[in-house]
MDAnalysis code that builds the backbone (N, CA, C; Angstrom):
import MDAnalysis as mda
import numpy as np

u = mda.Universe.empty(246, n_residues=82, atom_resindex=np.repeat(np.arange(82), 3), trajectory=True)
u.add_TopologyAttr("name", ["N", "CA", "C"] * 82)
u.add_TopologyAttr("resid", np.arange(1, 83))
u.add_TopologyAttr("resname", ["UNK", "UNK", "UNK", "UNK", "UNK", "UNK", "UNK", "UNK", "UNK", "UNK", "UNK", "UNK", "UNK", "UNK", "UNK", "UNK", "UNK", "UNK", "UNK", "UNK", "UNK", "UNK", "UNK", "UNK", "UNK", "UNK", "UNK", "UNK", "UNK", "UNK", "UNK", "UNK", "UNK", "UNK", "UNK", "UNK", "UNK", "UNK", "UNK", "UNK", "UNK", "UNK", "UNK", "UNK", "UNK", "UNK", "UNK", "UNK", "UNK", "UNK", "UNK", "UNK", "UNK", "UNK", "UNK", "UNK", "UNK", "UNK", "UNK", "UNK", "UNK", "UNK", "UNK", "UNK", "UNK", "UNK", "UNK", "UNK", "UNK", "UNK", "UNK", "UNK", "UNK", "UNK", "UNK", "UNK", "UNK", "UNK", "UNK", "UNK", "UNK", "UNK"])
u.atoms.positions = np.array([
    [28.179, 84.332, 175.744],
    [27.582, 84.148, 174.434],
    [27.719, 85.438, 173.642],
    [28.106, 85.353, 172.391],
    [28.251, 86.521, 171.543],
    [27.739, 86.195, 170.154],
    [27.327, 87.235, 169.442],
    [26.834, 87.109, 168.076],
    [27.724, 87.964, 167.195],
    [28.254, 87.379, 166.130],
    [29.136, 88.086, 165.216],
    [28.433, 88.220, 163.872],
    [28.179, 89.468, 163.446],
    [27.564, 89.725, 162.152],
    [28.578, 90.438, 161.282],
    [28.703, 89.993, 160.040],
    [29.670, 90.568, 159.115],
    [28.916, 91.103, 157.914],
    [29.147, 92.349, 157.596],
    [28.438, 92.983, 156.490],
    [28.923, 92.428, 155.154],
    [27.979, 91.982, 154.316],
    [28.299, 91.538, 152.970],
    [28.653, 90.074, 152.835],
    [28.745, 89.343, 153.935],
    [29.113, 87.930, 153.880],
    [28.017, 87.111, 154.533],
    [27.550, 86.085, 153.818],
    [26.544, 85.186, 154.358],
    [27.205, 84.303, 155.411],
    [26.726, 84.383, 156.636],
    [27.325, 83.607, 157.711],
    [26.574, 82.293, 157.887],
    [26.946, 81.308, 157.096],
    [26.470, 79.958, 157.332],
    [27.499, 79.262, 158.220],
    [27.298, 78.002, 158.509],
    [28.202, 77.312, 159.432],
    [29.621, 77.234, 158.885],
    [29.757, 76.986, 157.591],
    [31.088, 76.867, 156.983],
    [31.843, 78.193, 157.062],
    [31.178, 79.303, 156.766],
    [31.828, 80.612, 156.845],
    [32.078, 81.025, 158.287],
    [31.218, 80.587, 159.201],
    [31.396, 80.911, 160.609],
    [32.680, 80.301, 161.168],
    [33.110, 79.173, 160.606],
    [34.359, 78.570, 161.057],
    [35.559, 79.448, 160.700],
    [35.463, 80.234, 159.617],
    [36.541, 81.116, 159.199],
    [36.446, 82.503, 159.807],
    [35.233, 83.046, 159.906],
    [35.044, 84.393, 160.450],
    [34.142, 84.298, 161.669],
    [34.716, 84.568, 162.825],
    [33.967, 84.590, 164.071],
    [34.559, 85.674, 164.964],
    [34.110, 85.760, 166.192],
    [34.561, 86.818, 167.094],
    [36.065, 86.755, 167.327],
    [36.595, 85.564, 167.509],
    [38.028, 85.411, 167.778],
    [38.867, 85.864, 166.576],
    [38.417, 85.562, 165.367],
    [39.142, 85.973, 164.166],
    [39.131, 87.489, 164.012],
    [37.973, 88.105, 164.206],
    [37.868, 89.558, 164.076],
    [38.718, 90.248, 165.139],
    [38.689, 89.745, 166.361],
    [39.491, 90.318, 167.438],
    [40.981, 90.209, 167.120],
    [41.407, 89.053, 166.598],
    [42.819, 88.868, 166.252],
    [43.239, 89.777, 165.106],
    [42.336, 90.033, 164.157],
    [42.658, 90.929, 163.050],
    [42.801, 92.370, 163.536],
    [41.954, 92.799, 164.456],
    [42.014, 94.174, 164.967],
    [43.268, 94.376, 165.808],
    [43.637, 93.402, 166.620],
    [44.814, 93.549, 167.478],
    [46.118, 93.272, 166.750],
    [46.056, 92.789, 165.504],
    [47.260, 92.574, 164.714],
    [47.903, 91.218, 164.914],
    [47.222, 90.292, 165.567],
    [47.773, 88.964, 165.821],
    [47.547, 88.002, 164.662],
    [46.742, 88.404, 163.681],
    [46.329, 87.509, 162.622],
    [46.641, 88.154, 161.281],
    [46.579, 87.360, 160.225],
    [46.847, 87.874, 158.884],
    [45.845, 88.956, 158.495],
    [46.151, 89.687, 157.454],
    [45.366, 90.860, 157.084],
    [44.062, 90.538, 156.357],
    [43.940, 89.363, 155.728],
    [42.775, 89.074, 154.902],
    [42.332, 87.624, 155.093],
    [41.017, 87.415, 155.200],
    [40.444, 86.078, 155.295],
    [39.535, 85.887, 154.090],
    [39.700, 84.786, 153.366],
    [38.877, 84.490, 152.198],
    [37.857, 83.430, 152.555],
    [36.588, 83.731, 152.286],
    [35.522, 82.756, 152.505],
    [34.911, 82.409, 151.149],
    [34.488, 81.166, 151.009],
    [33.940, 80.691, 149.739],
    [32.539, 80.155, 149.957],
    [31.633, 80.560, 149.094],
    [30.278, 80.032, 149.073],
    [30.181, 79.170, 147.817],
    [30.173, 77.866, 147.993],
    [30.237, 76.935, 146.866],
    [28.975, 76.944, 146.008],
    [27.831, 77.238, 146.594],
    [26.560, 77.114, 145.877],
    [25.762, 78.417, 145.935],
    [26.318, 79.469, 145.361],
    [25.633, 80.760, 145.293],
    [24.645, 80.735, 144.134],
    [23.398, 81.072, 144.401],
    [22.362, 81.075, 143.371],
    [22.269, 82.486, 142.788],
    [22.492, 82.605, 141.472],
    [22.457, 83.892, 140.785],
    [21.585, 83.775, 139.542],
    [21.140, 84.923, 139.057],
    [20.326, 84.971, 137.842],
    [21.140, 85.610, 136.728],
    [21.153, 84.974, 135.570],
    [21.823, 85.533, 134.402],
    [20.910, 86.620, 133.832],
    [21.352, 87.899, 133.838],
    [20.449, 88.972, 133.416],
    [20.088, 88.943, 131.934],
    [20.955, 88.402, 131.095],
    [20.655, 88.423, 129.665],
    [19.671, 87.324, 129.261],
    [19.750, 86.157, 129.880],
    [18.866, 85.052, 129.504],
    [17.760, 84.803, 130.513],
    [17.942, 85.238, 131.759],
    [16.935, 85.016, 132.780],
    [17.038, 83.653, 133.447],
    [18.056, 82.869, 133.125],
    [18.224, 81.549, 133.725],
    [18.830, 81.662, 135.126],
    [18.479, 80.698, 135.962],
    [19.030, 80.613, 137.307],
    [20.260, 79.714, 137.257],
    [21.384, 80.198, 137.825],
    [22.637, 79.459, 137.818],
    [23.153, 79.270, 139.236],
    [23.940, 78.236, 139.428],
    [24.643, 78.021, 140.682],
    [26.123, 78.144, 140.396],
    [26.801, 79.050, 141.124],
    [28.221, 79.235, 140.880],
    [28.953, 79.419, 142.202],
    [30.273, 79.341, 142.129],
    [31.109, 79.496, 143.310],
    [31.433, 80.975, 143.485],
    [31.311, 81.459, 144.722],
    [31.591, 82.853, 145.023],
    [32.638, 82.912, 146.147],
    [33.666, 83.703, 145.973],
    [34.653, 83.914, 147.026],
    [34.655, 85.384, 147.403],
    [34.796, 85.633, 148.699],
    [34.839, 86.998, 149.195],
    [36.005, 87.129, 150.152],
    [36.666, 88.279, 150.105],
    [37.770, 88.574, 151.002],
    [37.275, 89.489, 152.105],
    [37.612, 89.143, 153.334],
    [37.232, 89.960, 154.483],
    [38.500, 90.511, 155.115],
    [38.523, 91.823, 155.339],
    [39.659, 92.451, 155.989],
    [39.171, 93.655, 156.791],
    [39.972, 94.062, 157.735],
    [39.653, 95.221, 158.555],
    [40.104, 96.472, 157.801],
    [39.187, 97.440, 157.654],
    [39.474, 98.658, 156.915],
    [39.131, 99.860, 157.794],
    [40.087, 100.770, 157.938],
    [39.850, 102.022, 158.647],
    [40.154, 103.161, 157.691],
    [39.176, 103.562, 156.884],
    [39.377, 104.632, 155.921],
    [39.293, 106.015, 156.547],
    [38.424, 106.184, 157.519],
    [38.148, 107.514, 158.029],
    [38.686, 107.742, 159.432],
    [39.288, 106.727, 160.033],
    [39.759, 106.862, 161.402],
    [41.157, 106.284, 161.542],
    [41.853, 106.697, 162.590],
    [43.203, 106.223, 162.890],
    [43.157, 105.485, 164.219],
    [43.795, 104.328, 164.291],
    [43.830, 103.553, 165.528],
    [45.004, 104.037, 166.372],
    [44.738, 104.331, 167.651],
    [45.805, 104.737, 168.558],
    [46.412, 103.499, 169.213],
    [47.417, 103.692, 170.051],
    [48.122, 102.573, 170.684],
    [47.230, 101.785, 171.636],
    [46.234, 102.439, 172.241],
    [45.346, 101.738, 173.175],
    [44.036, 101.301, 172.506],
    [44.049, 101.141, 171.171],
    [42.955, 100.624, 170.352],
    [41.705, 101.505, 170.356],
    [41.873, 102.789, 170.612],
    [40.799, 103.747, 170.388],
    [41.003, 104.335, 169.006],
    [39.968, 104.933, 168.447],
    [40.096, 105.533, 167.125],
    [39.783, 107.021, 167.198],
    [40.475, 107.790, 166.375],
    [40.229, 109.236, 166.272],
    [40.126, 109.565, 164.790],
    [39.464, 110.663, 164.480],
    [39.315, 111.105, 163.109],
    [40.648, 111.588, 162.556],
    [40.815, 111.498, 161.232],
    [41.985, 112.059, 160.599],
    [42.036, 113.560, 160.828],
    [43.218, 114.088, 161.087],
    [43.391, 115.522, 161.263],
    [43.149, 116.016, 162.666],
    [42.799, 115.128, 163.584],
    [42.536, 115.556, 164.980],
    [43.741, 115.281, 165.810],
])
């Protein structure tokens, strides 16, 4: 049993089908495409100018990002410049 939490993306059942442990593992090992798009069809937002509550479609792209570290051949990471 494993639990997969993704920062910035609401993990409901529909999104869980797209982003789960197997998908993240495949993205890190390079077996899968670079970006996964998830869509939340009924995102509840507030219009700041009028104060009304709206329902709109929201799409988010999920990808693996290593800004501060470099991946070695055996999937360990080291800092830049080391």
